[in-house]
N, C-alpha and C positions, 0 to 999 in steps of 0.2 A: 567596588575599590578603581579608580580612575585608571585607564591602561597606558601604557606609554611604551615606547620604543626606541632605540638605539641605534645608531650609525658611527662604524670604527673608522677612522679615518683613513686610513693607509690601505690598510687589508680588511676588508668589509667582511663580516661574517652573515651568514647566509641565514641562521637560527641563532639570536641574543636573547640570552635568558639573562635576569637580573641576579646578581647574589649579595651584593652588599653596596650600604647606602652611610654615607658618615654626613653630620653637619658641625660645624664649628661656627659659631658665632660670640664675638667678643662685647663686652659691655663698655669697653673703654671708646672715649670719644675722639682722641686727637694721639697723635704720635709724640714724641718726646723730639726736642731738637737734636739734631746731627751736630757731634761735637768731632772735633780733628783733636786730635794729639798727637806726640812724637812717636809713639808707637802704634802700629795698627792692632785695634782688638779682634779679635776671631768671632766667625758669626756661630751660632746655639743652636742647635737642634731641640726642638721639642715635638716626642712621637705620642701620639694619643690612640691606644685601643680601638677597632669599630665592635660591638656588642652585637648578640641577636636584636631583633625587632619583634615585638607582637603584628603580626599581618592588619589585625583587627585595628589598631591602632593607625595604621597608614594613611586611611582616609583623611586624614585632618591635615595632609601633606600637599595639596593638589600644585604649590611653586614646584614641586618636584617631578610632576608628570610630565612633562611638556619636552620632547627633543626631536630631533630629524625622523623620521620613521625611514624606513629601508624596503623594498617589497620582499613578501614572504617572512618577513621578521616575525617571531612571534614575541607576544609581549611582555617584558619582563614584568616580574616583580622585588620588591627590593626584599634584603634578607636581613642588614643590618642595618643600626642608625644610631646615631651619637648625637647630642646636642648637648655646650658647656660652654663654656667662655674662654677666650684663648688672650693671649697676648699679639702685641701688631708682629708682624711677619714679612717678608718681602720675597720668598721663593717657598716653594709647597710641594711635595711629592707622595706619593703611594706608596706601601711596600707590601710583602705578604710572606708568609714563612718561605722558605725554599722548601722544594719537593711535596709542596700541600696541594698542586694542581700541574695538570700535565699539559693544560690549555693556555692560550695568549689570554691573558683577560682583558677585556675591555673596561678602561679607568675612564670615567669624565668628572670634571671639576669645575666651580663657578666658584668667584671669591667675590668678598665685599670690599672693592677699597676703598681707602678712607678718602679719597679725591672724588671718586664717580660712583661711588654706589655698586650694585652687584651688578656683574659680570655675565654676559652670555655662558653657558655652557659649553666647554670645551676638551676635548677630545685627547688625552694623552700618550705620546709613544711610549711603547715599553722598551726601557733599558737593554742592554747587552750585560751579560752577564762578567764581572774581574774575572779571569783566567789565571789570571796572579793572586786572588786571594782564594782561600778554602771557606769561612765561615760569612758565606755572602746570603744575602735576601734581594731576592729579583723585586723591581719595582718597576715604576717609569722613570722616564726622563724630569731632571726637575723642571719647573716650571717658575721663572721670574714673572713674577704679579706687581711688583712695586708696593707701596705700603698699605697693607691691608690687616684688617682685621677678625675676618669670618670666612668657613670655607664649608661649600658642600663637596661630597662626594659620592660617585654612584660606581658601583664596581661591578662586570657584566661574563660571564661565562657562556660558549656555546653551549653548554649540557644544563647548565644553571647550577652546577655546584662548585660551593665557595672556595677560594683558597680562604686555608685558616691562617689566624695571624696577621690580618689585614692592619696596615696604622697609615693614620697620617701623617705625615711629617712638615712642621712649618717651621720654617728657620728663618730667625733674622740675620742681618748681613753683615753685624758687627761696624767698627769703626775704623776709616782710613787712617793711617798714619801721617808724618808730616813728609814723608819721603816718598810719595808714590809716583816717581818720576822714570820716563823710561830711560835705557842707558843703551849703549853699542862698543861692545868689547873689542871688536875686530872692522877692520877693511872691509865693506861690502856689506854688513850684517847691520839690517834694520835696528831702530830702537827696539829696547823688550824691556816691559818691567820686569823684575826681578820676582821670585817667591818671595823673599824677604821682603820687598819695597808692599806688595800688597795683601802680606799677614798673612803668608801659607802656615798650616799649622805645622808645626816641626815633629808632631807627636804620630804621627803617619807608620803604619807598620811598613811601608816599601824601605825600609833599613839601609837596604842593600838592591838596587835597583836592578831588575832584569836587563839585558839588552840582547836585541835581537843579530844576527849576524852582520848584516847590513842593510842600509837603506836603499829601499826597490821602488818607493814610489811616495806618494801625498794620498789622504782623504781626507776629503772635503767635507765639515757637518755643518749645523746650525746646532744654537742651542733651543729655540723656539722661545716661546715666553715673549712678554712683551715688549714691543720696540721702542718705547717709550721713556726712555733712560736717560738721564744726566749721564754726562762725562765723570761727574765725581764718584756717581753709582756704580761706576763700573766694576773697579776693585771690590768691591761689596758685592756685586754677580758671581764673583769669581770665584769670594769667598766661602760666598753662601752654596754653590754647586763643589767645591771640595768636601763643604759641612756635611751635604746631604750625601755626596757620595761615598764617605767615609761613616758617618755617624749613624745612618739610617740603611745602607747598601752594605755595610761591610766592607766595601774594596779598602785597599791599603792604601789609595790616594786620589786624587782626581783623575778621571778620565783621560782628558785629552792632554797631547802634548804643548798644544800654542791653541790660544784665545784669543780672539781680535774685535773689539768692539766698532759701535758704528763711524764713531770719529778716527777709526785709523790706529786707536792704541793696542799693542800687542802684550798681550800675558802670558810670561812664563807658564806652564802647567805643569804635569808630572817630573818630580824631582830626579836627577838624573845626571843632567848635562843638556845644555839646549843644544850642540851640536853633536850632538851624540844620538844611537840610535834604542830609546828607551821605549822597553812594550811597556804601550798604555792599554788602555781599556775601551778603545772611544767605540770599535767596532762590531764587538760580540760575534766577531772571528779572529781566530787565533793566529793566522797567517798573517792579516791586516794588520791586530796588534801590534805584532811581531816586525814585518817589514816595513812598514808605512808608517810616516808621522802623520798624527791626527789634527788638523788645524779645524778649529769651530769658531762658527761667526755667530757672535753675539744677537742672537733676537729670532723674531720667525721670518723666515723668508719663504713661505707659502703664502705669504698673505702680503708682503712689501717687497719691492724691489731693492737689491742693495744696493747699500750708499757710497758713492763716489770713494770715499775716504777708507771706508773697509774694502774697498776690490784694491785700490792702491796697496794698502796694506797686505793684505794677503798676497796679493804678486810679488809682492817686496820678500816677503817673509820666505813662500816656498821656492821661488827662484833664487833666494840665499842657501838653503838646505839642500837644494837639486846641487847647486855648484858645489857643494862641498862634499856631496856622493858621488859628484860627476855625472847624472844623471839628466837626459834630457828632459822637455816640457810633455812630448807629444809622443806617440807611437806605444804601443800595448807589449805586455809582460804576462805568465803565468802565476799566479796566487793561489794558493789553496785549490786547485784543479780549474780554476776560473782563468779565461783569458780576461784585462783589465786593461784601461789605460794606464800613465804612469800618473796623470793625475785624475782620480775620480772622486764620485760621490758617494756616501757611504752608503744610498739607496743600490748600488752598484753591485753589492756583496751582501747586501742584507734586507730583508724586506720591510722598508721604511720609505717615508716620505722627504727625508733629510737627505740632503743640507735643505729642501723645501722645491717648490715648483721653480720660482722665480734664482734662488742660487744652482738650481740644478742647473738650468737655462744659461747662466751668465757661464758656469763652468764649460759648457758644450759649443755654446757659439761661436761661429766663426766673427773675431776680434775679441773672444772672451778671456776666459784665466788663463786655458793653455797660451792662447795668441801670446799673452802679456807676457807669462812666465818666457816663453820661447824666444821674444826679445828682449828681455833684462838678461837672459843668460848670454845671446850673443850680442849685447851690450847697445840693442839700437834704442832702448826705450827705459826710459825710468818713471813714465806716468800713466794712466789708462786713457787712449786715446780716445776721443770723441768718435762716437759709431756714425757710420754711415748707411743709407739705407741706396741700394742698388734701383735704378731706373724701373718700372713696372712691364712685367711681360704682357705678353697679349694675351697668352690660353686666362689666366683669371680674371682679365678684361672680359673678356667674351663669355667666362660662364656667368659672370655677374650679371653683365648685360642679358643674358638668358632668362636669369632666375627674376631679375627685375631688384627694385630699389623697397620696392611694398614688403616684399617677402625677407630682402636682405637685412631691414632697418640700418641705422646710422653706423656710420664707416668708425667703429673704434680704434683700429689701428690700419694705416694703409698699408698696401703689399709693401714686402721686404721679403728679402732671401738673395740667392744669388743664381747660377746658370742650370744648375740641377736640380735647387727645388726653393719653392716659393709660397709665400702665406698673407692673406689679410683677413682680416676681424670687424667682423659686422655685428651689429646689436644680437640677431636672431642666427647666426649661422656663423661659420670659419669657411674660408676657401682655401684650397692648399693644392698646390701643385708640383708634381718630381718630371724630371724629364721621362723616367721611367714608364709612369704610367698615366701620366696627364692628369687636368684639374677636376677637382670633386668638391660637392659642398659636405660639410657636418653639422648637423643641428640635433635640436632636442635631445631625446633619452640618447641618443650617440653622441653628442657633442659634451653631456655632460659627464660619460663614461671616460671620453677620449680627453677631458681636461683633468677626472679625477687618476685617472693611469700617467699623467706627466706628460700630455698634449705629445707632439712629433718626437719630443726627445724621448720619451715614456717607455711603455708598455706595447703600446699598439705600433708606433709609427705614422707615416701619413699612409691616408687612405688611397684604396688601390680601385676604387668602384663605388657607384653609388647603392645604397638598399634593394635590396631585390627579394621578392617573393620565394621562400621556401615548398616545400611539397606540403607542411603543415601548415593546418587556414590560421590565419593571424599571426604568422612570423614569418620575419624580415631578416636578411642580416646583411650587414656591410661590411666589406674585406678592409682589412688597413696589413699593411707591409709586414706586419709579424703578429698577424691576429686577425679579430672579428669581434663586430658589436652585434650580439641577436638582440632584435626587436620586438618582444612579445607584447602584444596586447589582450588583455583579457578586461571585457565590458567598454569603458570609454578610457580608458588608461592604457599607455602603455609602458613598460619596463627597459632598460636600456642593461645588458648584461655584457662585459668585455670578456674576450676570453684569448690566452695567449700563453704562451711559453710549454713546455712538456705535455701539458693537461688539453691543450687546442690540438697542436698535432695528432694527440690520440683520439680526442673524440673527432679528428677529421679522419683519421683511417678508421674507425669504425662509423663512417658514411655519414657522420652528422644528425642534425634532426632527421635524416629520413632510416638511421639506424636504432636499434634495440632499446637505445636509452634516450631518446624523446629531444625535445628541447630543453636550454637551458632554463635553472630557475633562481639560479646564481653565477655571479660573477667567482672568478677564483677569487679564493679567501682561503685565508688560515685555520685550519682545524683546529691544530692541535699542534705542538712545539715540535717543529721539522717536518712537518707534512701541510701542503696546499691541499683543497680541495672543490670540484667543480660540480654542482649539484644538478641532477636533471632529471626532469620526471620518473624517468623508470629506474634510477639509479645515482649512482655519483660513480666519479674519476677520482682517483687518490695521488698525489705524487709525494716520493721519499724526495725531500731536498739533498739528501745526502748522498743516496745510491742515484738518483736521477729516475727511478724505477716507476713507471706509472701503473697502478692495477684497478680494475675494473669491479664494479659491485652493483650486479643488481637488485633492482625490488624483488621481494620475498624472498632472499637471502642464497637466492644463485650468484656464484661467483668465487671468491674465495674462499667463501664459509659453508658452502653446499655444494653438493654433486650427486649426482642421480647416476649408479653404477654401469657404465657404460655394457655394448653388448662385449666388447674383446674380453669381458672382465677382470679387467685391470683396473687398480684403482690409482692416479698419479698424485702424489704428493712433491711438492714444491717447497723447497725449505732455506732457512738460514740458520747458518751455526753449527756449532757440535758441544753436547754437555747443558748441563742447567742453564746456562749462560749469567748467572750470579756474582758479581764483585769483577773480579780484572779478569780481562778475556786476553788470553797469553798470545793469539797472534793480536788483538788489538794493541798489546804492551810492544811487540814489535814494530806494528805499523808507527806505535808512536813515536818508539828511539828511531827509528829512520828518520822519522821527520825532524830528528832534532831535539826530540825531550828529553827530559831528566829520569831517573828515576823516582825522583821524589816528586815530581810534575805527574807522571805513571799513576804512582799511587795516590795522592791526590783525589786524582780523577776517577778513581776507580772506587777509592774508599774515602771519600768527602765527608770530612769533618774529624778524621782521625790525625795522631800526632805522632812522628818520629821518637821514639824511648828506644834503650838499651836493657836487655836484661841476659844475664847467664846463666849457668845452673846446667844441671844434666837432664838428660831424658832416659825413658824406657820404652825401647822400638820393640812390638810383638814381631819375631818375624815368621809369617804365614807359610814359608814353605818347610823351615824344618819342623816337620809333623811329627818327629819319633821324641817320646819319654828322654831319653839318651841325649846328653849333649856332648859332644865328641869333637875335639880339636886337635891340630898339629902339632905336637912338641917344635919348641921353639928355645933359642935362647931368653930369658929374663921373662917366661912364661911363670905366672904365678897364679895360685889357689887362694881363695876366700871363702870362708865361711861366714854369711851376713847374718846369724844368730850370733855366734860367738865373739864376731868380731878378727876372730885368728886368719892371719894371710902367711901363704908358705911358698916362696920360690922353689918351684917344682925343678927336680934335677935331671940332667940332660941324659945319667945312665943309674940302671940300677941290677945291683950285683954283677957290674962289669958288662951289662948287656945295653945298649943306645934304646932309648924311647923312642918311640915313633908317634904315639899317641896318646892323651889323656880323655878320660871321660868322667862327667859324674852322670849314674845309673842309676834307676830306684833298686834297692834293696830286695831280692827273691823273695828271701825270709818274710821280709817284712816292706811292702812298697809304700808303705806311707814315711818309712826311713829312705834316705838316698848314701850311693857310697862312691868313694872316691878309687878310681881305677887306672892303672897303665898299661901298655902295647911294648912289648917286646916280642918281636920275630911276629909270631900269628895268636901268641898268648896274653891274655887279659889276665892282670894281677892287682887285687887290692892291696891298695897305698897304706901302709900302716893300721889296716884294720881300721880306716877312719870313717865310723857311721856318724849320720846326726839326721835330724827332723829341721826340714824347713831349707829356705835360697841359700844355694852358692853359686859362685861365678870363677871364670879364668881372667886374667887381666894381663895387659901384656900392650905395648904400643900399637899394635894389629894384632888379631885373633882369629887364627885361620880355622873356621866352624867347617868340620865335613858335613856337608848333606845327605838326608837318607838314601839318596843315590850315588855317592861317593864322590862327585863333587866336590870342591872346596872354596867357598867365600869367605872374603876378609871383613872383617868389623873392626873396627876403631875401639881402644880401652879394654870394656868386657863384653864377656858373652854369659849371660848367667843362666842358671838351670833353675828355674821358679815354680813355685807351689801356687797354681791359681786360687785354690781353696782350702781352707784348713781342713786338714784328715784327709786330702786328695791322694790317691795312690798314682796320677798322671801328673804329667812334670809339663811346661811350657817354655821354649827358648827364647829369650828376651836380649837385644843389645842394650848395654847402659853404658851411652857415651854423652859428649857435651854437647848441647844445643846446635852447637857453631858446628863442631864433628856433624851432628844429624843432616845440619842443612847440606854439608860438602856434598853428601849420599844423595840428597833429593834433588838437587836444583836438574842436572842434567837428566836424569832420568823424569822429569816433568816437562823439560823445555830443550829446543837442540841449542846443544853447546855452541852451533857456528853462529846464535843468533848474535845480533846486536848487545854489545857490554851492559847498557842501560836497561835494555830490555831483563837481562841476566839479573842484573843488580835488582830489579823490582820483585822478579822470581825468588830471590834470596832471601828478601824481607819477608814478603809475601808466605812462602815456604816457611821460615823460621818463627815466625808469628802465629801462623797455625799449629806448629810443634808447642809452642809456648803456653796456647788456649788449652791445649790438647790435658795439658800435667793435671794426672788423677791421683793425687795420693792414697785414695780409698782402693785401689784396684793393684795388681802384681802389674798391669804395662800401663803406659801413656797414650800410647798412638802407634796403629797395625802398619804393616809397609805395603799396602796395597793401595789399589785406587779405590778400594771403601775410606780409607783416608788420605795420604798423599804416599806416591811410590817412593820406596828408599832401597837403592841396592849397596849399601854399604861402602865402601872403596871401591867397589868396581864400578860404582856409578860414577864416580869423580873423573872431572875429566880438567885440564888445564886453563881452559877459557873459565868453564862454571866456578872453578876453585879462584879465579880473580875477583870474578864477580861476589861471591861471597866473603871474601877476607875483603874485598873493600866497603865491605857494608857490614862488618864483624860486630854482633848482637845486636844490629839493629830491628826494633819489631816495631807495628804497630799499634798503639793502644785507643781508647775512646774513653774519657773519663774516668782514666788511671787504671783500666782493664786491656790485657789482650785482646784485640781485635778479632773477629772470626772473619781472616781471612779468606772469602771460598773465591774459588776462580775456575774457568773451564777452558776448552780449547779455542772456542770463538764465541763471540755473542753473537755473531750474525748482524751484524750493525746494530744493535740496542741490548744494552745490559737488563735482564729480570731483576724486579723489586726482591730483594731479599726479607729476613728475619728482623733484622738489625738497623736501625737509622742512617748507617753508612753505607748498606746494601743498596741503593737507590736505584729504581728503574732509570733509562739515562740512555739517550740517543748515543751509538761509538763508532764514530768516522771511522777512527782510528784503525777498525776492525777490516775495513774494506780495501784492501789494496793486492796487488797481481799475485802476490804468493798464496796469499789465502785460498787453497783447495776448499775449505770448509766455511767459506762465506755464503756460497751459493751451492742448492743440492737438489738433486731430482732423487725419486724413489720410486718404482714400479712396485706394487704389491698386490696380487693376485688376490683377488674377491675370497678365495678357498682358503688364502691365510689368514684373512681378518675371521672369516668364518670358525673356521679351528680355533683361533683364540676368543671366539665369543658366539660359541652354540647355540645361547640360548636367542640368537635374535634368526637363525634359521638362514634361509639364501638373504642373502645383504642386498637390500634393495637401494639406500642413500647415504649417505653420511652428513652430516651437519653439523658446525662449530656451535653454539650456545654460549658461549662466554671468552672472551680472550683479555690480557691483562693490561690495554690500549699504551702500550709501548713499544714504536716500531713499525714496522711496513707491515701493513695487510691486519691493522691494531694491536698487534702484537703477538706474546705467544699462546697459543690455546689451552685455554684452563679447563674446558670442557665441551665434549663432543660427543653428540647423540648417533647413534647406529640403528636404523631399522632396517626391518627384514621380513619375511613373513608370517616369522613368527611373533612378532611384536620388536619393542626398540628397548635399548638401553643404552644410560650414559655414563660417560668414562672422563677420565680425567687425562689431559693433553699428555701431564707427562705416565701416565699408565698405556696409553696407546702406543707411545715412543718405545716403549721398552718390549711392548708385546707383539712390536712387527718390526723391531731393529733399525727404528729411525735413530738419523745423526740428533735430532734435539725436537722439543715439542713446539718449536719455531715454524709454523710450517701451512701452508695454504692447500686447497684442495684445487685439482685439474691441470 
């Protein structure tokens, strides 16, 4: 089989293995002519599933086996293929089943244009998930390709594991109506083409738009795709984008708030009002979606300069929206824990090339977008001024003279800049100068990495030195303001690896190439969702994007997964979270509520795919502390006795024979303990009530029943307390509280979550607790649920507080269902930043940024355990020598929770599960690393 390799455009993988390939080819020869109608015709989506392929047959497709290579990349092999006819289309995208992979797939496409034939292979950006929708499919950004009739698709992941349900979506753009014209409704507002005018679908699920608290800034995007579209085609691009977002990805509407074409036409995006802070789905970051306006430039501005008409329209639009919110064009603010500019690019909050290197350069450069918006807000400009280039400085001229024209090559762009930083571009190298560091050249593989990471406005910044040799033969490094490029020579070729951000800082702290990790073998890349990695010859570094923590993994299993017992004979475990971590994190729910999330949003995130429903009825709670076979209650007005076999109900008297009754009880009959007897107490004497004997269950009933516990204390429970026969013919009894499901929930919430927490967190807990109880209903036994941590803690009336009662009553009857059945709403104290996968489709492994807030003492923990304690728990190993994690669940820091771990000692080895070790040693969770 012919090998081939892939390169991911924005965050390259160090190792990429193919997992899916699809091919669609049409037999049609021409597209039908465009028709203009009075009303726009909506875009239509066609989805095609990619089936598995026989590798033996793949030899016959050498045309799909060539793609740019990346150093150290493994050769991917296709795992699925589809060959069939399709109708003409103008936009395409690729999606896959939610939860089917925790990696970031790389997707490449090529298409057969009716005008130009087959295109080159193009890598698609992976689009963010719409947090306002629930049943969503992850996938790529849509790509506008113009009229085409065939598409080939290749999908790959670092591990080679395929996402399930890969689908190729091809979208027709519909037809324009006769009213696709821009209008302006207010003074100062630029003309905007309304949703009705461009033909938005009316059936989106955003029936009630969600609004952010206020506008804090703007996020600039580009749609990618072809830049070769006509003015008349723009509305079709917008329609097609909405059709893909809603029809293929399951979003509730188009993700952007506004779209602007290269002709300066502005289109209204997500519905909800062009003057309002409508929450979009444009950024993949909740804070940015809710508090910034998403403006997307239609086209690919990674390969082309931003057109002048588009610049003018974008600046006009952003200035107008900022004026409504009273925002400046410049300055910074805090958004989702990051400091960002008032007008920022998508790449500032997400690992992406968006809005393209030329789009981002225009945004950030002197005289660029921010400057133009500032001028409009000040009333001094209504159009983009002609940029000027300051006179050359002497430093770059001196460097150019020193290098010589032969090595430099022809001038591509003459020197430009200002008094603190300048640049000139030549055919063979770039010359850059900063006032702080001086002038340096960037060439060869270093230049390639410099351009790939966004040039001087990107991840590296300006150079601060020339390439210099390291202590490792064949390896040089060139430093930049925010990182470095390592130049590693092997044989006759040299590869460049860009290092930046927290991974670079940690690498520096570990003495770089002179340390234990060796030299880089990759640039910074996304290893899996939420985690960046830097691969090195003797291990790797991994960054958690949520927490900012960097973990070190050495070759041979040493690091988070391997530990030799030290001379101190103490083993240190560093962990996250408290409990099993499945479903809702209670601390996470509080963190979400603190950030403004509603209980519905919290539940939708922790139990995706479930539906809010209603349920009433009663529930039977086994009272574990009531260990006696006798059920004793305090006498009170209105107290009644009910025989559950005959149905007979008696309101019990306050006095008997002129004496006050203090207590009532149901007790097994001494002569025949299979039967029970009802007795009352006057003074210190117990007397049978009317010689009432029976076989089976009976109970005391009142608004509140005061149950006397074996030690003499009294606990109140609502509705009824039952003496239950656990099995036919039993001579013992169990005490069961029978009450309504909502009364039960009142007694659970404060016992499971601090009553001082945010109301929305308490509401989420109320629904989860109520649902857990409903799912536990088991008619075939004498009780439904217990009152301890083995089920969920229930304290009856004593467990109620004013704040938790309010939360329960605000969600009265609400439960979660999945496909019509009560959901299994597991929850734990703290997820530690990553929810563990559970036994149900809606109990997914997912990163949980809400869990990490200052009040969560369980998010991070450290435990020091004497080796002797471990040896006592596992005597078969003898004297403990080492521990080695053998499997993790791949979700979260250190590759997730420990699924299995091997203990090795003088007598041998034993492998146990992570939960087993956790309980044996008393650890808070099995989400830990060693040392």
